[in-house]
C-alpha positions as CSV (number, residue, x, y, z in Angstrom):
1,M,24.4,-19.6,4.5
2,G,23.5,-17.8,7.7
3,R,20.6,-18.3,10.1
4,V,17.8,-15.8,10.9
5,N,15.7,-15.8,13.9
6,I,12.1,-16.7,13.2
7,S,10.7,-13.7,15.1
8,H,12.7,-11.4,12.7
9,V,11.3,-13.3,9.7
10,N,7.8,-13.0,10.9
11,N,8.3,-9.2,11.4
12,M,9.5,-9.0,7.8
13,H,6.5,-10.9,6.5
14,N,4.1,-8.7,8.4
15,Q,5.8,-5.6,7.0
16,W,5.6,-6.9,3.4
17,L,2.1,-7.7,3.8
18,R,1.2,-4.3,5.1
19,N,3.2,-2.7,2.3
20,M,1.4,-4.8,-0.3
21,N,-2.0,-4.0,1.3
22,F,-1.2,-0.3,1.2
23,Y,-0.3,-0.4,-2.5
24,K,-3.4,-2.5,-3.3
25,T,-5.5,0.2,-1.6
26,E,-3.6,2.9,-3.4
27,V,-4.2,1.2,-6.7
28,S,-7.9,0.9,-5.9
29,I,-8.2,4.6,-5.2
30,L,-6.3,5.6,-8.3
31,K,-8.7,3.3,-10.3
32,G,-11.6,5.4,-9.0
33,I,-9.9,8.6,-10.1
34,L,-9.1,7.0,-13.5
35,T,-12.8,6.2,-13.9
36,E,-13.7,9.7,-13.2
37,I,-11.2,11.0,-15.7
38,A,-12.4,8.6,-18.4
39,G,-16.0,9.6,-17.7
40,K,-15.1,13.4,-18.3
41,Y,-12.8,13.0,-21.2
42,T,-13.6,10.6,-24.1
43,G,-11.1,11.9,-26.6
44,N,-8.5,9.6,-28.3
45,E,-5.5,11.1,-26.4
46,V,-7.0,10.4,-23.0
47,S,-8.6,7.0,-23.9
48,K,-5.1,5.6,-24.8
49,V,-3.6,6.7,-21.6
50,V,-6.7,5.5,-19.7
51,E,-6.3,2.1,-21.1
52,H,-2.6,2.1,-20.3
53,F,-3.3,2.9,-16.7
54,E,-6.2,0.4,-16.5
55,N,-3.8,-2.4,-17.8
56,Q,-1.0,-1.3,-15.4
57,F,-3.4,-1.3,-12.4
58,L,-4.6,-4.8,-13.3
59,I,-1.0,-6.1,-13.6
60,Q,0.0,-4.6,-10.3
61,N,-3.1,-6.0,-8.5
62,N,-2.2,-9.4,-9.9
63,N,1.5,-9.1,-8.9
64,I,0.5,-7.9,-5.4
65,D,-1.9,-10.9,-5.0
66,A,0.8,-13.3,-6.2
67,I,3.4,-11.9,-3.7
68,C,0.9,-12.0,-0.9
69,H,0.1,-15.6,-1.7
70,D,3.7,-16.5,-1.7
71,I,4.4,-14.6,1.6
72,H,1.6,-16.7,3.1
73,A,3.1,-19.9,1.6
74,N,6.5,-19.0,3.1
75,I,4.8,-18.3,6.5
76,D,3.3,-21.8,6.4
77,K,6.6,-23.4,5.5
78,I,8.4,-21.7,8.3
79,A,5.7,-22.5,10.8
80,R,6.1,-26.3,9.9
81,E,9.9,-25.9,10.3
82,A,9.5,-24.1,13.6
83,Q,7.4,-27.0,14.9
84,Q,10.0,-29.5,13.9
85,S,12.9,-27.5,15.4
86,S,13.1,-25.9,18.8
87,A,16.1,-23.7,17.9
88,G,14.0,-20.7,16.7
89,Y,16.0,-20.2,13.6
90,I,15.6,-21.0,9.9
91,D,18.4,-21.6,7.4
92,G,19.1,-23.1,4.0
93,A,16.6,-23.2,1.2
94,L,14.0,-21.5,3.3
95,L,16.1,-18.6,4.2
96,E,17.0,-18.2,0.5
97,E,13.2,-18.3,-0.4
98,H,12.6,-15.7,2.3
99,T,15.3,-13.5,0.9
100,L,14.0,-13.7,-2.8
101,L,10.4,-13.0,-1.5
102,G,11.8,-9.8,0.2
103,N,13.5,-8.8,-3.1
104,R,10.2,-9.3,-4.9
105,A,8.2,-7.3,-2.3
106,D,10.9,-4.5,-2.6
107,D,10.7,-4.6,-6.5
108,E,6.9,-4.4,-6.4
109,E,7.0,-1.5,-4.0
110,R,9.4,0.3,-6.3
111,I,7.2,-0.3,-9.4
112,A,4.1,0.7,-7.6
113,N,5.6,3.9,-6.5
114,E,6.7,4.7,-10.0
115,L,3.1,3.9,-11.3
116,V,1.6,6.1,-8.7
117,H,3.9,9.0,-9.4
118,S,3.3,8.5,-13.2
119,F,-0.5,8.4,-12.8
120,R,-0.6,11.5,-10.5
121,K,1.3,13.5,-13.2
122,F,-1.4,12.3,-15.7
123,A,-4.3,13.0,-13.3
124,E,-3.0,16.6,-12.4
125,R,-3.2,17.4,-16.2
126,W,-6.8,16.1,-16.6
127,M,-8.6,16.7,-13.3
C-alpha cells in the first residue's frame, strides 16, 4: 500500500468537510421551501411527495452528520500518528480508512446532488 503526505490528507479532509457543510446548508434551505409548499397545498398528491422529501432530507442530514463525525475521527487518528512519526506520511490501515472515507463523501455528494435535482423539479411544479 502506498504512502500519502499528511498535508495532502489534511487538504482532502477540509474539502470533504466543506462539501458536507454545503450540502447540509442546501438541505436546510430546501426544507424551508418544502415547508412553504406544504403550507400552500394540502392535497393528497402533494402530501405524499412532501413526506417523501421530508424523509429524504432527514436521512441525508443524518448521513452528512455521520460522515463529518468519521472525518473528524480520522483527523484525530492521523494527528496521533503524526505525533508518533516525524516522516510526515501515513500508510497502512489509516490510509485505507482515509480512502474509504473519501468514497463515502463522494457518494454522499452524488446522492445529495440527485436529491436536490429531484426536489427542484418538484418545487418548480408547485411553486
